N, C-alpha and C positions, 0 to 999 in steps of 0.2 A: 610510553615516552616520559622522559624527565620533566618536560614542560607540563604535561598532564598531571604528573604526581605532585609537582610544586604547587600548581594552582589548586588542585584538590586538597592539598594539606592546609592551605590558607583558609579555604572554605570550611574545612573540618575544624580548624582552631576557632574560627569565628562562631561556629555553631556551639562548640564546647563551652564558650564563654558567654553565650546568649542567655536571655531570661528563659527559665525553664529548661536548662541544658541537661538536667538529670535524665530526662527521657532518651536523649541522644547518647549519653555516657553508657546507658544500660544496653543500647543497641549499637555498639561500636562498629561491629562488622557491617551492618546494614547502612549505618551513617557514612562509613568510609566508602562503601559501593556507591551510594547516591552522590557523594562528593566527586568521585571518579567520573561518573556519568555526566554531571554538570560540567566538569572541567573539559572533558573530551568533546562535548557538543560545542561549547563556547570556543574552543581552540580548533575546531574542525579536524581533530585527530582521533577519530573513533577507529581504533585498531582491533576491536573486538565486536562481536555481535551482541545485540540486546539480550538474547536468550542465554549467551555465555555468561554475561554479567549476572543475570538472575540466578543461574545455577551456581556460580561461585560464591554467592552470598546467601544461597538457600532461601529464596524469597519468590512469591508469586507475582505475576503482573499486577494484579489488583492491589496487593499489599505495597508493592513498590510505588505505584502511582499515589496511593493514600499517604504513604510515608514522605514522599517528595512534597506533597501538599502541606504537610505538617512542618517540614523543614523550612518552607518559604515564609518564615516569620517576619523577616525584613524584606523590603521591596527590592533589595539588591542581591539577595541570595540566589534566586533563580531568575535568569534573564528571559526576555521575551523569545529569544532564540531557542532557549530550552523549553519554554511553554509551547512553542509552535511544534517542536520535535515530539514532545510528549503527547500533544493533541493528535498528531498523525498516528503515533504508535497506538494510542488508545482507540482511535477510529478503526485501525487495521485489526486490532485484537478483537473489538466488539463485532466487527464484520465476520471474521474467521470463526469465532465462537457461535454466532447465530447461524452461519452457514453449515458448520460441522454438526451442530444439533439437528438442523433440518436434513442434512445428509444422512445421518444415522437413522432417523425416523423413516426417511424415504426408502432407504435401503432395506429396512425391516419389512416394508410393504412390497418390495420387489423380489427379494431373494429368500429361498427356503433356508432355514438354519441347518437342516440335515437333509440334503438332496438324496435322491435314490442312488443305489450302489453302482448304477450304470455310468455315473460321472467319474471321471478320473480323479484320483486323490489330489493331484496337483492343481486341480480347479476348485479349490474350496471357496466358499463365499467370502471368507476372511481375506483371502489373497485378492479376490476381485475388488473387495472394498478398498483394500490398501492401494492397489493399482489405480483405482478410480480416483481416489482423493488426491493422490500425488499428481496424477495427470491433471486434475482440476487446478491444483496449486500452481503447476507449471503454466497451464493455459492462462490463468488469471494474471500471473506475473508478466507473461509475454504479450498478451493482448491488451490489457488495461494499464494505461499510465496512472489513471485516477483509481487507486486501489480501494477507495471507500465507497464506490458505487455499488450499492446493495442489489439493485434491480438487475443490471447487466450481469453482475457476478452470479446471481442466482440463475438467470437465463443460460449463462455459460455452463453452470453446473448441470442443468437439465440436458444440454447438448452432450456433455461428457457422459452422463448417465445413459442417454440414449445410445451412444457409441458402445458402451460396455454391455448394455442389455442385448444389443445385436450380436456382440461377440460371444455372449454366454449361451450355452446349450439350454433349450427350452425346459429340460428337466430340473434346471436350478431355479426356474422363475415361478412366481406366483401369478395368479390371474389379477388383472386382465393382461398383464405383460407377456405371459406365456402365449396366449392366443394371438397377440399382436406380432410377436416374433415369428410364430408359425405362419401367419398370414403373409408376412413379408417374405418368408422363405418360399412359399407357394407362388408368390407373384414375381419370383425371379431375382430378388435382391440378394439371396444367399445360396444360389444354385451352385456356385463353385465351392470346393471344400475350404474350410477355414484354415486348416493346418498348412503352414508354408506359403499361404497366399500372399502375394505381394501387397504391401500396405497401401501403396498409392492406388493400385487397381481396386482394392477393397473400398477405399475412401471415395473413389469416383463412382463406384457402383452404388454406394450409400447415397451419394448426391442425387443420383437418378432414381433411386427406389422410392416406393411409396412412403408416406410420412405417418404410418399408422402408430408407430411407438411414440413419436414425438407428440402426436395428437393425444394419446392416452396420458402421457406425462403432463401436458399442458392442462387437460381437463381435470386431472387429479389435484393440480396445484393452482387452479384458477389463473393460469397465465394466458396471455394473448398469443395465439398460435403464429400469426403473422410476424410478430416481434421475435419470437424464439427462432423461427425459420430464418429471419434476417440475421440474427446473431450467428446461427449455425453456418450459413453460406458465406457471410462476409468476414467472419472472425474465426470461427472454430475450424473449419476445413482448411483455410490457409495455415493455421497453427499446426494442424495434423501434418500437413505437407512439409512444414519446416523442420520438425523435430527428428524425423527419420527413425522411427521405432517399429520393429516387426519381431514376431516371435513364433516359434514352431506351433505352439498351442493356441495361437490367435490373440493371446494377450501380450501387451508390452511387458518387457522384463522390468521388475521393480528396481533392480540395481541401475539400469540405464536411465530410468526416470529420476531416480534419486540423485544420480551424478549431475544430470542437467539441472535439477532444482537446487542442488548445492551451490552451483555457480551464481544462480539468481539470489539465493538467500545470503551468501557471503558478500555479494556485491551490495545488497541493500542494508546489511548489517542490522537486521531488525528481528522479526519473530520467526522461528522455525515452525511452520504450520504442521509439519509431519508429526510433531509431538502430540497433537490431539489424538492421533491413532493410539498412542501409548498411555493415554490418560495421565500425561506428565504433570506433576504437582505445579510446576511453574505456570501452567496455562489454565489451571482450575479457577473458576469464577468464585467470587466472594459468596459463600453459601448463605450467610445470613441475609445479605441484601437481595440476592436472587430469589430466595424463598419468600422474602417480604413482598417482592414485587408480584410474585405469583399467587399470593394468598388473597382471595376475594374478601372484600370488607363485608362484615356481618350486617345484615339488614336490621333496621329499626323494626320493632314488632308491628308498628302500624303500616309499614311500607308494604305495598302490594306487589311491586315488581321484583323480578329475580335479577341478581347481578350479572353483568356481562363479564365473563372471564377475560383477563388481559390477553391480547393476541400476541403471537410471536412476532418479532420484527419483520420476518419474511411475509407472514400472513397479513400483517397490517399493511405492508407495502402493496401486496397483490390486491387487497381489498380496496385500497385507495385508487389504484389504477382501474379497477372494474367500475368503481363509482364514476370516474372521469369518463370512461368509455360509454357508460349509459347516458350521460349528459350529451355526449358529442356523436353518438351513433346516428341521430336524426339530423345533425348539422351537415352542411355541405362545404366542399372545398372552394366553391366559388360564391360570389354575391348572389343572394336570393333574388327572386322577382321583386319582393318588397324593397330590398336595398337598391335594385336597379331603378325602381320608380323614384326613390329619393334622389339618386344620382341624376336622373333625367330632369328632375325639377330644379336642379341648381342652375344658377346663371352661367357658371363655368362648370361643365360636366367633369367630375373627378375620376370617372371610371378607369381611364387609361393610366393615370398616375397612381391610383391605388394598386392596380394589378401589377404594374412595373415595380413599385416599391416592395410589394410582397415577394416577387421573384428575386429582386436584388438582394434583399435581406436574407433570403433563404440560402443563397450562395455563401454570404458572409457567415451566417450561423453554422452551416455545415462544416466550413473550414475551421472555425473556432472551436466547435464541438470536438472534432477530430483531433485538434491540437491538445485539447484538455484531457480527453478520455483515452484516445488511442487512434493510431492512423487507420485502422481498419473499421472504425465506428462511425464514419461519415454518414452512412446510410441510416444508422440508428438515429443520428441527429436529425436527418431529414424526415424520418417517420414522426418524431416528436414535434418538429416544426410544423408539419402538415396538420397535426391535431390542433396546435396553437392557432393556426390560421382559421380553422373551423370555429374555434371559440371567439376569435377576433371578429369575424363576420357576424356571429350570433349576438355578441354583446353590442356591436355597433348598431345592429338593427333594433335591439331593445332600447338602447340610448335615444335613438332618433324617434322612436315611438313615444317615449316619455317627453322628449322635448317638444314634439308636435302637440301633445296634449297640454303641456305647461304653457306654451307660447301661442298655440293656435296658428302656427306658420308651417309652411311646407318647403320653403327654400332655405336649405342649410349650406349654401354655396361657400360661405367663408370658413365654416367649420370643417367641411369635407374637403376643402382644399388646403387645409393647414397641415403641413408635413410633420410638425412636432406632435400634433394630436394623434395622428395615425401611428407614428413611430412609437409613441408612449402606449397607446392602446394595444398595439401588437406585442410590444415588450411585456406588458402586463399579462397578456394571454399566454405568452411563452413562459413567463415566470410561474404561472399557475401550473402549467403542464410540467415544467422542470422540477418544481417543488413536489409535485405528485410522485414523480419518478425518483428524484434524488433525495432519498431520506437516509439518515444514519441508522446503523444497526442498534445503537444504544437508545434505550427508552428512558434511561434514568436522568441523563445530563442534557438539559436543553441547550446549554451553550455549545455542546460538542455536535449538535445536529448539523452544523454548517459544513459544507463540502466546497470543493474547488468551484463547483457550478452554482453555488448558492448566491442569492442576491448579495451584492450588486454586480455579479458577473455579467448579466444581460445588459446592463447599462454600458459597460465597456465594449461589449460586442456590437451594440447598435449606436455607439458614440452618442449617448443620450445623457442629458444632465439630470441629476437626481431630482432637482426642484421641479423640472417639467414632468418627470414621471409621477411625482407625488400628486399632481393635479388630477390624474385620471383614477387613482386607486379607489376613492370612496364611490364615485359614480359607477366604476366597474363592478364593485361589490353589490350595489344597489340594482344594477342592471341584470345581473346573473343570479337569479333566485335560487338556482340549483347548486350553488357552491357549497361544499361541505363546511362544517363548522372549522375544521382543521385548516382548510384553504383560506377561509375568512381571516382566521387568526394569523395565518402566515402573512397575508397581505397587510394586515394591520401592523405587524411586526416590521415589515419592509417600510411602511409609512413611518414607524418610530425611528428606524435607522436613519432615515432621511432627515427627520427633525433633530435627531441627536447629533449628527455629524456630517452625513453625506451632503446635505444642502449648504453646509457652511465651508466647503472646500473652495480654495482659490479657483476663480473662473466660473463660479456658480452665478446664475442670473440673480440670485437672491440679494446679493450686495448692491447691485445696480438699482433694484426695486427699493431697497431701503434708503439708499442715497437720494433717489427721486422723491421718496416720501418725506425725508427730512428737509429737502429743499422747497417742498410744496408751500409750506407756510412758515418757513424758517425753522430754526432748531426747536421750536415749541411743539411742532407736530411729532407724532410718534406712530410707529407701525400699527399699534392697536392700543387705544386708550384704556387705561386701567379702570375707568368707570364702567366698562363693559364686562369686567371679570365676573361680577356676580349676577349677570343677566343670563337667562337661560341660553344654552349653546344651541344655535339654530343651524341645523344641517340642511339648509335649503338651496345651497349652491351646487350646480352641476358642473361637469367637465367643460361644457360650453361656455359657461360663465368664466371659468378660470383660464381657459386657453384663449377665448376671444376677447376677454375683458381684462387685460392688464390694467385697465382703468375703468373706474365708475365714479359717478357723482356721489358724494357722501350724503347728499339730502335726497337722492333719488329713491322712490319707493320700489319695493321688490315686486309689486303687482304690475300686471301689464307686460306686453312683449318686449323683449330686449332688443333694441335696434341693432346691436353688434351681431345678433344671430341671423339677421336678414339683410342688412344693408350691405352695399358694396364697400370694399376698402376705401374708394375715393370718397363715398358719402360719409363714411366714419371719420376720415381725416378732416373733411370739411367741418363736420360737427365739432371735432376737437379744437380745430383752429378758432372757432367762435367762443370757446370757453376760455375765460381769462386765466384760470389756474389749471395745472395738470390735475386730472381727476385721480381719486384715490384708487389704489390697487385692491381689487377683490381678492385675488390669489394671495397677496402679502398679508392682508387683514386676517384672512381665515387661517393662514399658516401660522401667524404669531399667536392667535387664539389657541390653536392646537399645541403649539410649543410650550406656551405658558401652562396649559393644563397638564401636559406630559411632565414638565419640569416640577410642578407642584406635587404630582403624584409620586415621582421618583424621590423628591425630598421628603415627603411624608413618610414613605416606606423606610428610608434610611434613618430618619429622625426617630421613629418609633423604636428602633433597635438600639439607639445610642443615647438619646436625650429625653426619654419619656418622663424622667424626674424633673425636667426643666421645661415644662410646657410654654412658659412665657418666652422662650428663645425662638420658638418655631416661626412666628410672625416676623421676627427681626431677620432671621436667616432668609426667609422668603423675600422680604423687602429688598435686601441686598442682592439676592440672586436675580429677582426680577429687574431691578435697577440696572444690573450689569448687562442682562440680555437686551434691555431696551436702549440704554444710553452708551454702553461700552461694547456694542455688538462685534467690534473688530477683535475682541479677545476670543470670539468664537471661530475665527478664521483658522481653518485646518486643525481645529480642536474639537472637543467632545463636550456635550451638555453636562455630563456627569462630572467632568473636571472642574467646571465653574461651580457646580453644586457643592462638591467636597470642599473647595477653597472658600466658598461663602460660609459653610458651617464652621470650618476652622477659624476663619477670621472673626466671626461673631463670638465664638467660644473664648477666643484669645482676649478680645477686648472686654469681655464680661467676666473674665477671670474664672471660667469653668475649665477644669483640666480635661482636655480631650486632645490626645495626640494623633497625628496623622496615621500612625501605625494602627491605632484602634479603628479609625474611620475606614481605612483600607480593608482591614480584616472584616468589618461588618459589610462593606461594600461588595466584597467577593461572594458573599452569601446571597446577594440580590439576584433575581432571575435576569438572564440576558446581559450578563456583564463579561467584560473581557479584561484580563490582567494587563493587557497593553494600555488600557485607558489610564491607569495610574503609574505604570512603569515607564512609559514612553510618551512624554508630553512635549509638544513643540515649545522650545524656549525662544529661539530666534531662528532666522532662515536656515534650514537644513540642520539645525542643532536640536537634539532631543535629550531630555533627562526626566527624572522621576517628578511626581506631582509636588513634592516638597520644594524642589529647586524652582518649579514653575511658580509656586505661591510666592516664594521669597523674591525672585528676580523679576516677575512680570505682574502677577495679579495684585500683589500688595502695593507695588510701586504705582500701579495705575489707580488703585482705589484706596490708597492710604487715607486721604482726607475724608472720604465718605465713611470708611470703617470707623474712624475715630469719632465721628459724630454719635455713634451709638453709645459711647461712654459719656457723652455730655449731658447736660440737664435738658437740652432741646434736640432730641433725637430726630431723624427724618420721619416724615409722615409714612405711616405703614401702608403697604400695598394691599389692596383687598385680596382675599383668597378666590381663586378662580371657581366659578360655578361647576359643581360636580355632576355632569350628566351621565346617563347610562351610555354604554358604548354605542356609537352611531351604527354599528354593524349588527343586524339582527341575527342571532344565532338560532339554531334549530329549536331550542327550547324557549325562545323569546317570541313575543307577538310578531306574526308575519303580515306583511302588507298585502292587501287584496290588489292583484295586478291591475285590474280595471277601475279600481276605486281611487278616490282623491283623499289621501291621508286616512284611509280606513284600515284598521288592523284587526286581526283575529288572534285572541289568546286562548290557549287550551285551558279548560276548566281544571282548576287545582282541587285535589281531594285529599283527605276526607273533609266534607262540609256537613253540617247539620242542615236539613232542609225542613222548612215549616211553610205550608201553604204554597208550595212550589217555589219559594224564594229562599236564598241563602240566609241563615241566621245572622243578624247584624253583629253578634258578638264574635263571629269568626271571620268577618270581612275586614280587610285592610282599609285604611283611610282612603286609598285611591279607588278601590273597588266599590265604595259606597255610591259613587255617581254612576248610574247605569243608563244606557240609552237603548230602547227597544227598537229592534229592526221593524220598520213600517210605521213608527210613530211620527206624526207630523212635528217637525222640529223647528220650523220657522226659518229665519235667515241664516246665511252661511257663517256669520260672525260668531254664532253660538258654537259651531263646530270648531272654529278657530280658538275660541276661549277654552274649550275642553282639551284641544291639542296643546295649547300653551300650558295648561295646568298639568297635563301628563308629562310634558317635557321638562318640567321644573321639579327638582327634588324637595323643594320647600312647599311647592304647590300654593302660590300666592293667593289664587282665587279658587273658591269652591262654590258651585251652584247646587241649589237643592233640586229635588226631582221636578218641581213645578217650574215651567220655563220662564214665568214672568217676575219671579221674586228677585229682590236685590242681591247682589253678591255678598257672601259672608266671608269674613277672614278666617283663614285656617289656623287653628291654634298650634303653637309649638308643643310638641308632644313628648312625653317621656313615658316609658312603659315600666310599670311596677310589677311585683311578683304576680298579682292576679291577672295581669295583662290588660288592666283598665287604663284609659287615657286621662291624663291631667293637664291642665293649662300651666303655663310657665309661671303664673302667679305675679306677673309684673303689673305695677300700679300706674294709672294714668289720670289725668285730669277728668272730672266727672263730665264736663261739658263736651269732651271730645268723643266722637263715635269710635267704636273699635276699628272700623275700617281706616279711619284717619290716623288712628294710633299705629296701626300696622304700616301704613304708608310712610309715616314719619320714622319709624324704625328702619324701614328699608332704605330710605334716603340718607 
């Protein structure tokens, strides 16, 4: 259309005039094709399919995506609408590519290349494969609305394969499929002749027949048989009944299938999946990158282990599901006897409300799952929900046992009657199950791993606030020791998304908590004092603290039972009324600590890419960034943490006369993990008005912080904010020290090798500063405060205190270390007054 040509031409002209335009001028045909694509998407006038465009400019999918990324030099070249369309296309391509590779390999294991002469020439394995793949494409397009669901797509592919295996003569098949088909025939599922048999009759007979073939397929591919059966009966059989295909030789006609698929493909205007059969060049993967991903990393000569070859996307998905099943096989669908005991100990027994809530949310979940995935997929959603309920009860029991040990109480009435706590805990269990199943076929691009069912989808389904969900994440991970590293990382990423943007959306309880905190002692109060930044990050708060205790006394010691966990709501209210000031929020304080830590880590990552030559600017940018989050928190409303970060960086560089343009900041930002182009292309300016981050800086950020920014150019700049203490991740991964479940803060670390051993001890030259303090099991160690000091030392990256092996000696200061070429330790060489002890000197430095 003319409108598309005109808009495309304007984009082409702007690219030809841009910096580095030589590359575009050399690829005029490709550039013009990309410009047409951008214009057609923006104007909603896609009169051609994506595959037709690729063929007309002789370019592959991968090359096109890469070139489009290069074209987006300015933030206004490619809109967020185009980004979204490309993301969907990329997911669909990755999925089809992964499934076609799996399909080819699987067919090679099922069908003989040259079957015996008794088989009709019209029934070649090539023809069967072609029919099978096109039937799968048609089934996938008609059954699934969410086309990037790898697991259901693969299960559907197995159903299609089962259908064609049963249609194929046994002489075409390899073992164990040949025996399975023969057994099925003997059992009566194939007693009637195939030729001319009515398709509906055949389908109904298959439904009643034994499931030997599907069992073999599931066993060979590590699939859950019940799940595949569910897909077969609820999705695949209805699909077969709807397409009306039958043929004299028992196989559907390729032309009939292709005609039906054509309608689907032309309607979607995307990728023609049939071209995989022809090895079409437009669908070939980027050879260099795919080979790179499949090449195992060479071992270091000293390393003893052998590398684990990368799994295929389908194999990885099946493996994750199997691991989840292993965790939940022993779990129950109902509260265990131990949980019932906890419920009975409550002042108000929560059993009925818990069971009713689980049932109510199941109906909501099934409905929303079917809306997202496909109308016939409600039962698949129900299966996944039931797995999540098992995990929910399992984690709840583990949490209550930990709370009982921690507080020495048995009555958790207030916690177990808290609706938001239960909804959040169940949502977290559902998220773990959904993330295990809903994985993208691409292994290379972490940002493309999100699907329609990805977090925060579950929050919308359960009508749950992100800030409330955040309160349960850390306790959930601690309570479920069997979670895989991948699931821990996923939940940690969910927590980051909440801290980056979701908790800052309008209507979030976070803003009310901040407002109450500010009013508590006037404007001098703040959510989390900067004086705590360089203190060790204490992860000693549980979900019970965060849900039951929107308030706590700032001077109250952590030891001793928490009254909020045991007392009735009336008693709690009476206690609060006797307090003169509202008490400080535990959940807000911990949230801000984590936000500051995440913010600094993000800033440090971007800073190292852009301003490593100006190290003096980092503390200034951090101070402005932290000041904004603390004092101008309204700027975060309906915005993203990274938007404030980029504006802080630009503002400081501007006032310090360092040449750093937003274009450069954005280019570096795009390379950071877990970033989205919408973050800098679509920023809230004012109510319902969005624009680029440059417009946001000029019209909003700078106007609000102009006075503060200008102070950095004066002779008396603002006091620098301390750098947050850098802890290890609070989540213990599989290669990290694991907590002993029955122990109190006792951890076991695997022995790292190689070490030199001398008289049964590690050689001191090979031991790290941390491992030099050892405690022998069975050794009399005195009072509990010594264990606390060890834990404090281990929890701190600087390790402020170090005790020698003898229990009674005075604490010694730990030197600042630098490691030279020989690996020896040296002090930092700082000088102090002779009369001061080194311990006093270190305390002075810290303060």
